[in-house]
VEXROMI-706780 format. One record per residue: x, y, z of N, C-alpha, C in turn; chain. Coordinates in steps of 0.02 Angstrom, whole numbers, plus 50000, padded with zeros to 5 digits. Layout:
BEGIN
+-------+-------+-------+-------+-------+-------+-------+-------+-------+----+
|   npx |   npy |   npz |  capx |  capy |  capz |   cpx |   cpy |   cpz | ch |
+-------+-------+-------+-------+-------+-------+-------+-------+-------+----+
|     X |     Y |     Z |     X |     Y |     Z |     X |     Y |     Z |  A |
...
+-------+-------+-------+-------+-------+-------+-------+-------+-------+----+
***
This chain:
BEGIN
+-------+-------+-------+-------+-------+-------+-------+-------+-------+----+
|   npx |   npy |   npz |  capx |  capy |  capz |   cpx |   cpy |   cpz | ch |
+-------+-------+-------+-------+-------+-------+-------+-------+-------+----+
| 47758 | 47992 | 51909 | 47755 | 47934 | 51865 | 47807 | 47884 | 51889 |  A |
| 47788 | 47820 | 51892 | 47836 | 47769 | 51913 | 47863 | 47734 | 51852 |  A |
| 47915 | 47695 | 51864 | 47941 | 47654 | 51810 | 47888 | 47604 | 51791 |  A |
| 47873 | 47599 | 51729 | 47827 | 47548 | 51706 | 47866 | 47482 | 51700 |  A |
| 47830 | 47429 | 51707 | 47862 | 47363 | 51701 | 47889 | 47357 | 51630 |  A |
| 47951 | 47339 | 51625 | 47984 | 47334 | 51560 | 47976 | 47262 | 51534 |  A |
| 47928 | 47252 | 51490 | 47915 | 47185 | 51465 | 47963 | 47164 | 51410 |  A |
| 48006 | 47209 | 51385 | 48053 | 47191 | 51333 | 48116 | 47158 | 51362 |  A |
| 48125 | 47164 | 51428 | 48183 | 47132 | 51459 | 48165 | 47062 | 51481 |  A |
| 48214 | 47016 | 51479 | 48200 | 46949 | 51505 | 48189 | 46954 | 51581 |  A |
| 48153 | 46905 | 51607 | 48142 | 46903 | 51679 | 48209 | 46898 | 51714 |  A |
| 48217 | 46937 | 51766 | 48278 | 46937 | 51805 | 48260 | 46942 | 51878 |  A |
| 48303 | 46917 | 51921 | 48291 | 46920 | 51993 | 48318 | 46986 | 52019 |  A |
| 48285 | 47012 | 52068 | 48306 | 47074 | 52101 | 48379 | 47068 | 52124 |  A |
| 48417 | 47122 | 52117 | 48488 | 47122 | 52136 | 48504 | 47185 | 52175 |  A |
| 48556 | 47181 | 52216 | 48580 | 47239 | 52252 | 48599 | 47293 | 52202 |  A |
| 48578 | 47354 | 52217 | 48591 | 47411 | 52173 | 48533 | 47428 | 52127 |  A |
| 48485 | 47383 | 52119 | 48426 | 47398 | 52077 | 48390 | 47459 | 52104 |  A |
| 48358 | 47496 | 52059 | 48328 | 47561 | 52077 | 48257 | 47566 | 52050 |  A |
| 48215 | 47598 | 52090 | 48147 | 47615 | 52069 | 48133 | 47686 | 52091 |  A |
| 48098 | 47724 | 52049 | 48078 | 47791 | 52072 | 48007 | 47806 | 52050 |  A |
| 47976 | 47849 | 52088 | 47908 | 47872 | 52074 | 47903 | 47945 | 52096 |  A |
| 47868 | 47986 | 52058 | 47857 | 48056 | 52076 | 47788 | 48062 | 52107 |  A |
| 47786 | 48092 | 52166 | 47724 | 48100 | 52204 | 47711 | 48173 | 52219 |  A |
| 47648 | 48195 | 52216 | 47633 | 48265 | 52231 | 47630 | 48277 | 52306 |  A |
| 47648 | 48338 | 52325 | 47637 | 48362 | 52393 | 47572 | 48400 | 52393 |  A |
| 47530 | 48386 | 52442 | 47465 | 48420 | 52447 | 47469 | 48479 | 52495 |  A |
| 47428 | 48529 | 52485 | 47427 | 48588 | 52528 | 47418 | 48567 | 52601 |  A |
| 47374 | 48520 | 52615 | 47361 | 48498 | 52683 | 47417 | 48460 | 52715 |  A |
| 47470 | 48444 | 52677 | 47527 | 48408 | 52705 | 47576 | 48455 | 52741 |  A |
| 47563 | 48521 | 52735 | 47609 | 48571 | 52764 | 47596 | 48578 | 52839 |  A |
| 47649 | 48594 | 52877 | 47641 | 48608 | 52948 | 47633 | 48684 | 52957 |  A |
| 47630 | 48707 | 53019 | 47619 | 48777 | 53035 | 47676 | 48821 | 53009 |  A |
| 47735 | 48793 | 52998 | 47792 | 48830 | 52973 | 47795 | 48834 | 52897 |  A |
| 47746 | 48802 | 52864 | 47744 | 48804 | 52791 | 47789 | 48751 | 52758 |  A |
| 47810 | 48701 | 52796 | 47852 | 48647 | 52771 | 47812 | 48582 | 52772 |  A |
| 47834 | 48535 | 52732 | 47804 | 48468 | 52735 | 47811 | 48441 | 52805 |  A |
| 47756 | 48420 | 52835 | 47758 | 48392 | 52903 | 47804 | 48331 | 52904 |  A |
| 47844 | 48325 | 52958 | 47894 | 48272 | 52961 | 47864 | 48202 | 52953 |  A |
| 47803 | 48191 | 52976 | 47773 | 48124 | 52969 | 47757 | 48107 | 52897 |  A |
| 47749 | 48159 | 52855 | 47730 | 48147 | 52786 | 47787 | 48121 | 52743 |  A |
| 47849 | 48132 | 52765 | 47906 | 48102 | 52730 | 47898 | 48026 | 52731 |  A |
| 47877 | 47999 | 52789 | 47867 | 47927 | 52794 | 47808 | 47904 | 52752 |  A |
| 47757 | 47946 | 52746 | 47699 | 47930 | 52703 | 47720 | 47926 | 52630 |  A |
| 47762 | 47973 | 52608 | 47787 | 47971 | 52539 | 47827 | 47907 | 52527 |  A |
| 47869 | 47889 | 52575 | 47908 | 47827 | 52569 | 47861 | 47766 | 52566 |  A |
| 47809 | 47767 | 52608 | 47761 | 47713 | 52609 | 47724 | 47706 | 52543 |  A |
| 47700 | 47763 | 52516 | 47664 | 47761 | 52453 | 47708 | 47733 | 52397 |  A |
| 47771 | 47755 | 52394 | 47816 | 47730 | 52343 | 47828 | 47655 | 52351 |  A |
| 47836 | 47633 | 52413 | 47847 | 47561 | 52428 | 47786 | 47520 | 52406 |  A |
| 47726 | 47546 | 52421 | 47665 | 47509 | 52403 | 47656 | 47507 | 52327 |  A |
| 47677 | 47560 | 52292 | 47674 | 47559 | 52219 | 47717 | 47503 | 52191 |  A |
| 47775 | 47491 | 52222 | 47819 | 47436 | 52200 | 47783 | 47370 | 52210 |  A |
| 47755 | 47359 | 52269 | 47721 | 47295 | 52283 | 47660 | 47285 | 52239 |  A |
| 47619 | 47336 | 52231 | 47560 | 47328 | 52190 | 47576 | 47320 | 52116 |  A |
| 47630 | 47350 | 52093 | 47650 | 47343 | 52023 | 47675 | 47273 | 52009 |  A |
| 47701 | 47238 | 52060 | 47727 | 47171 | 52050 | 47671 | 47121 | 52036 |  A |
| 47612 | 47132 | 52065 | 47553 | 47090 | 52052 | 47568 | 47015 | 52052 |  A |
| 47596 | 46992 | 52106 | 47613 | 46921 | 52112 | 47568 | 46889 | 52164 |  A |
| 47544 | 46830 | 52150 | 47504 | 46792 | 52197 | 47549 | 46760 | 52249 |  A |
| 47533 | 46772 | 52312 | 47568 | 46739 | 52367 | 47516 | 46712 | 52415 |  A |
| 47537 | 46667 | 52458 | 47490 | 46638 | 52507 | 47458 | 46695 | 52548 |  A |
| 47393 | 46688 | 52562 | 47356 | 46741 | 52596 | 47383 | 46755 | 52666 |  A |
| 47415 | 46707 | 52697 | 47440 | 46716 | 52765 | 47514 | 46739 | 52767 |  A |
| 47541 | 46758 | 52709 | 47610 | 46782 | 52707 | 47612 | 46852 | 52676 |  A |
| 47665 | 46888 | 52692 | 47674 | 46954 | 52662 | 47728 | 46992 | 52699 |  A |
| 47741 | 47053 | 52677 | 47795 | 47092 | 52707 | 47772 | 47129 | 52769 |  A |
| 47819 | 47140 | 52813 | 47810 | 47188 | 52867 | 47867 | 47238 | 52863 |  A |
| 47855 | 47298 | 52886 | 47906 | 47349 | 52889 | 47940 | 47341 | 52957 |  A |
| 48002 | 47317 | 52957 | 48038 | 47304 | 53019 | 48078 | 47365 | 53042 |  A |
| 48095 | 47409 | 52995 | 48134 | 47469 | 53012 | 48118 | 47524 | 52961 |  A |
| 48112 | 47585 | 52987 | 48104 | 47644 | 52944 | 48141 | 47701 | 52977 |  A |
| 48185 | 47734 | 52938 | 48220 | 47792 | 52964 | 48220 | 47847 | 52912 |  A |
| 48230 | 47908 | 52936 | 48231 | 47965 | 52891 | 48276 | 48019 | 52919 |  A |
| 48321 | 48044 | 52877 | 48362 | 48102 | 52894 | 48335 | 48160 | 52852 |  A |
| 48313 | 48212 | 52885 | 48284 | 48270 | 52852 | 48340 | 48318 | 52833 |  A |
| 48348 | 48331 | 52768 | 48405 | 48369 | 52743 | 48388 | 48440 | 52724 |  A |
| 48329 | 48451 | 52696 | 48305 | 48519 | 52680 | 48230 | 48517 | 52674 |  A |
| 48196 | 48572 | 52687 | 48123 | 48571 | 52688 | 48092 | 48565 | 52618 |  A |
| 48034 | 48534 | 52617 | 47992 | 48532 | 52558 | 47937 | 48583 | 52570 |  A |
| 47925 | 48627 | 52521 | 47872 | 48677 | 52526 | 47825 | 48670 | 52468 |  A |
| 47761 | 48685 | 52480 | 47709 | 48680 | 52430 | 47715 | 48738 | 52381 |  A |
| 47701 | 48730 | 52318 | 47685 | 48667 | 52283 | 47749 | 48629 | 52266 |  A |
| 47745 | 48564 | 52265 | 47804 | 48524 | 52250 | 47785 | 48454 | 52228 |  A |
| 47829 | 48425 | 52189 | 47828 | 48353 | 52175 | 47890 | 48326 | 52208 |  A |
| 47885 | 48266 | 52234 | 47942 | 48233 | 52265 | 47955 | 48167 | 52230 |  A |
| 48017 | 48158 | 52208 | 48037 | 48093 | 52180 | 48063 | 48050 | 52237 |  A |
| 48032 | 47992 | 52245 | 48053 | 47944 | 52296 | 48092 | 47889 | 52260 |  A |
| 48155 | 47883 | 52278 | 48199 | 47835 | 52245 | 48216 | 47779 | 52295 |  A |
| 48201 | 47718 | 52276 | 48221 | 47659 | 52315 | 48281 | 47628 | 52281 |  A |
| 48332 | 47612 | 52320 | 48390 | 47574 | 52295 | 48399 | 47514 | 52340 |  A |
| 48403 | 47455 | 52309 | 48412 | 47394 | 52348 | 48482 | 47394 | 52378 |  A |
| 48485 | 47394 | 52445 | 48550 | 47395 | 52480 | 48572 | 47324 | 52500 |  A |
| 48524 | 47280 | 52516 | 48541 | 47212 | 52537 | 48480 | 47168 | 52528 |  A |
| 48494 | 47106 | 52509 | 48441 | 47055 | 52503 | 48462 | 46997 | 52547 |  A |
| 48423 | 46984 | 52599 | 48436 | 46927 | 52643 | 48387 | 46871 | 52628 |  A |
| 48391 | 46819 | 52667 | 48345 | 46762 | 52660 | 48273 | 46786 | 52665 |  A |
| 48258 | 46824 | 52718 | 48190 | 46847 | 52731 | 48186 | 46923 | 52734 |  A |
| 48242 | 46958 | 52726 | 48241 | 47031 | 52732 | 48262 | 47064 | 52667 |  A |
| 48240 | 47125 | 52659 | 48256 | 47166 | 52601 | 48268 | 47236 | 52627 |  A |
| 48329 | 47262 | 52618 | 48346 | 47328 | 52641 | 48349 | 47376 | 52582 |  A |
| 48313 | 47431 | 52589 | 48309 | 47481 | 52536 | 48333 | 47548 | 52563 |  A |
| 48380 | 47580 | 52527 | 48398 | 47649 | 52542 | 48353 | 47693 | 52501 |  A |
| 48333 | 47750 | 52531 | 48286 | 47795 | 52498 | 48314 | 47865 | 52494 |  A |
| 48297 | 47899 | 52440 | 48310 | 47971 | 52433 | 48245 | 48004 | 52412 |  A |
| 48230 | 48061 | 52442 | 48174 | 48103 | 52421 | 48205 | 48166 | 52392 |  A |
| 48192 | 48178 | 52328 | 48223 | 48233 | 52292 | 48171 | 48269 | 52249 |  A |
| 48186 | 48329 | 52227 | 48144 | 48359 | 52176 | 48155 | 48319 | 52111 |  A |
| 48104 | 48308 | 52070 | 48113 | 48268 | 52009 | 48163 | 48298 | 51960 |  A |
| 48170 | 48364 | 51959 | 48212 | 48396 | 51909 | 48277 | 48425 | 51938 |  A |
| 48296 | 48404 | 51998 | 48354 | 48434 | 52032 | 48399 | 48379 | 52058 |  A |
| 48461 | 48383 | 52040 | 48510 | 48334 | 52064 | 48549 | 48361 | 52124 |  A |
| 48527 | 48416 | 52152 | 48560 | 48447 | 52210 | 48547 | 48409 | 52274 |  A |
| 48548 | 48445 | 52328 | 48537 | 48414 | 52394 | 48467 | 48384 | 52398 |  A |
| 48463 | 48320 | 52417 | 48397 | 48289 | 52425 | 48359 | 48321 | 52483 |  A |
| 48294 | 48311 | 52482 | 48252 | 48333 | 52539 | 48266 | 48289 | 52600 |  A |
| 48274 | 48224 | 52587 | 48283 | 48177 | 52642 | 48315 | 48113 | 52616 |  A |
| 48345 | 48076 | 52662 | 48370 | 48009 | 52647 | 48343 | 47963 | 52701 |  A |
| 48336 | 47900 | 52684 | 48308 | 47854 | 52732 | 48327 | 47783 | 52717 |  A |
| 48300 | 47739 | 52758 | 48312 | 47667 | 52750 | 48250 | 47631 | 52773 |  A |
| 48231 | 47579 | 52736 | 48177 | 47534 | 52756 | 48204 | 47463 | 52754 |  A |
| 48185 | 47424 | 52804 | 48199 | 47353 | 52804 | 48132 | 47317 | 52805 |  A |
| 48121 | 47276 | 52754 | 48060 | 47237 | 52749 | 48076 | 47164 | 52764 |  A |
| 48032 | 47130 | 52797 | 48041 | 47060 | 52813 | 47980 | 47022 | 52789 |  A |
| 47991 | 46967 | 52753 | 47936 | 46925 | 52730 | 47915 | 46880 | 52787 |  A |
| 47850 | 46881 | 52802 | 47824 | 46847 | 52861 | 47769 | 46797 | 52845 |  A |
| 47767 | 46744 | 52885 | 47709 | 46701 | 52890 | 47670 | 46730 | 52949 |  A |
| 47614 | 46763 | 52934 | 47576 | 46798 | 52986 | 47546 | 46750 | 53037 |  A |
| 47525 | 46691 | 53014 | 47494 | 46643 | 53060 | 47545 | 46615 | 53109 |  A |
| 47604 | 46596 | 53084 | 47656 | 46567 | 53127 | 47696 | 46621 | 53163 |  A |
| 47688 | 46684 | 53142 | 47725 | 46741 | 53170 | 47800 | 46731 | 53167 |  A |
| 47823 | 46711 | 53107 | 47895 | 46703 | 53096 | 47912 | 46721 | 53024 |  A |
| 47975 | 46739 | 53015 | 47997 | 46757 | 52948 | 48003 | 46695 | 52904 |  A |
| 47997 | 46708 | 52840 | 48004 | 46656 | 52789 | 48046 | 46684 | 52732 |  A |
| 48076 | 46641 | 52691 | 48113 | 46667 | 52633 | 48067 | 46705 | 52586 |  A |
| 48095 | 46756 | 52553 | 48058 | 46793 | 52503 | 48037 | 46745 | 52448 |  A |
| 47975 | 46748 | 52424 | 47955 | 46706 | 52368 | 47997 | 46722 | 52306 |  A |
| 48028 | 46672 | 52275 | 48069 | 46685 | 52215 | 48031 | 46720 | 52160 |  A |
| 47967 | 46703 | 52150 | 47928 | 46736 | 52097 | 47921 | 46811 | 52111 |  A |
| 47914 | 46829 | 52174 | 47908 | 46900 | 52191 | 47974 | 46937 | 52178 |  A |
| 48030 | 46906 | 52196 | 48095 | 46937 | 52182 | 48106 | 46944 | 52107 |  A |
| 48081 | 46897 | 52068 | 48086 | 46903 | 51995 | 48043 | 46960 | 51969 |  A |
| 47983 | 46967 | 51995 | 47940 | 47022 | 51975 | 47972 | 47089 | 51993 |  A |
| 48000 | 47094 | 52053 | 48035 | 47155 | 52073 | 48093 | 47169 | 52026 |  A |
| 48130 | 47117 | 52008 | 48187 | 47125 | 51963 | 48168 | 47150 | 51894 |  A |
| 48109 | 47131 | 51871 | 48084 | 47155 | 51806 | 48058 | 47226 | 51812 |  A |
| 48028 | 47242 | 51870 | 47998 | 47308 | 51881 | 48051 | 47362 | 51891 |  A |
| 48105 | 47345 | 51926 | 48155 | 47395 | 51944 | 48210 | 47400 | 51891 |  A |
| 48243 | 47456 | 51889 | 48298 | 47465 | 51842 | 48361 | 47431 | 51871 |  A |
| 48397 | 47395 | 51829 | 48458 | 47363 | 51853 | 48509 | 47414 | 51877 |  A |
| 48550 | 47392 | 51924 | 48604 | 47435 | 51949 | 48648 | 47456 | 51890 |  A |
| 48670 | 47519 | 51889 | 48713 | 47543 | 51835 | 48778 | 47501 | 51834 |  A |
| 48799 | 47484 | 51773 | 48861 | 47446 | 51766 | 48920 | 47493 | 51768 |  A |
| 48970 | 47475 | 51808 | 49031 | 47517 | 51812 | 49077 | 47497 | 51755 |  A |
| 49113 | 47546 | 51731 | 49159 | 47528 | 51678 | 49180 | 47584 | 51639 |  A |
+-------+-------+-------+-------+-------+-------+-------+-------+-------+----+
***
């Protein structure tokens, strides 16, 4: 289950530290010969969670613009074995003019112990026709800000 859009909060712009999570199932066919989640599937889980964020935002943008994945990394910390649910947590690490850096954790939904994996994604907003980056649409950053949980306040 992902965070539902919180309509009781005023519209806010995405900020560093904001968090989104979604729980995704592991399928039997996702296992490798060793009985572990195949290493490529960690990236698929990250991708699915990322796409849930974008599709939940439901913002109209020009047809010739959109995000590209400029960087994806994953550190494998412990194996995932079937049956399992994996919580994919995105935390906004940096917001640039045209880039958005997200740190990721893949964990069991009910366990605060060692994560399965950690990673990083860098997304860049692009004009596909001109083949160059463009600033993130402010309306999209506002939708993301409403969709994601604000960074915890220290104090």
